[in-house]
C-alpha positions in Angstrom: 15.4 -6.1 -5.2 13.9 -5.4 -1.7 10.3 -5.5 -1.3 7.9 -4.8 1.7 4.6 -6.8 2.1 1.8 -5.3 4.2 -1.1 -7.4 5.1 -4.6 -6.3 5.8 -6.0 -5.6 9.1 -8.1 -7.8 11.6 -10.7 -5.2 12.0 -11.5 -5.2 8.2 -11.1 -9.0 8.0 -8.5 -8.7 5.3 -5.4 -10.4 6.7 -5.4 -12.9 3.9 -4.8 -9.6 1.4 -1.3 -8.6 0.5 0.0 -5.2 -0.6 3.6 -5.6 -2.1 5.8 -2.4 -2.8 9.0 -2.3 -4.3 11.4 -0.3 -7.0 11.2 -2.1 -10.1 13.9 -2.2 -13.0 12.1 0.6 -14.9 12.9 2.9 -11.5 9.5 3.1 -10.8 7.4 2.3 -7.6 5.5 -1.2 -8.1 2.6 -1.6 -5.9 0.3 -4.8 -6.0 -2.5 -6.2 -4.2 -3.0 -9.9 -3.9 -6.5 -10.9 -2.6 -5.7 -14.7 -3.0 -8.7 -15.3 -5.1 -7.8 -13.4 -8.3 -4.7 -12.2 -10.3 -2.8 -10.0 -8.4 -3.5 -6.2 -9.5 -1.0 -3.7 -9.8 0.2 -0.1 -10.5 3.5 1.3 -11.2 4.4 4.9 -10.2 6.9 7.2 -11.3 8.8 9.0 -8.8 6.6 12.3 -8.8 3.5 10.5 -8.7 4.7 8.0 -5.9 5.9 11.3 -3.7 2.3 12.7 -4.2 0.9 9.5 -3.1 2.9 9.4 0.1 1.9 13.1 0.8 -1.7 11.9 0.4 -1.3 8.9 2.7 0.2 11.1 5.3 -3.0 13.4 5.3 -5.3 10.5 5.2 -3.4 8.9 8.3 -3.7 12.2 10.1 -7.4 12.2 9.7 -7.6 8.7 11.5 -8.9 9.2 15.1 -6.8 7.7 17.8 -9.1 4.8 19.5 -7.6 5.7 22.7 -9.0 9.2 22.7 -12.3 8.4 21.5 
């Protein structure tokens, strides 16, 4: 199993929060959020739902204005 871990941003002061992502043994995408003061919260997505999530993330990322152009 290979997992990737993302940390929160300095701007939002969430650098101690972690998002973990990997394909679990049920062939689902596991996404967990650990905020270091409570139990990790997670969701498991089937392939179709994970694809929908990735498309929505791309749409939302496109809406972020480039700070250099502001």
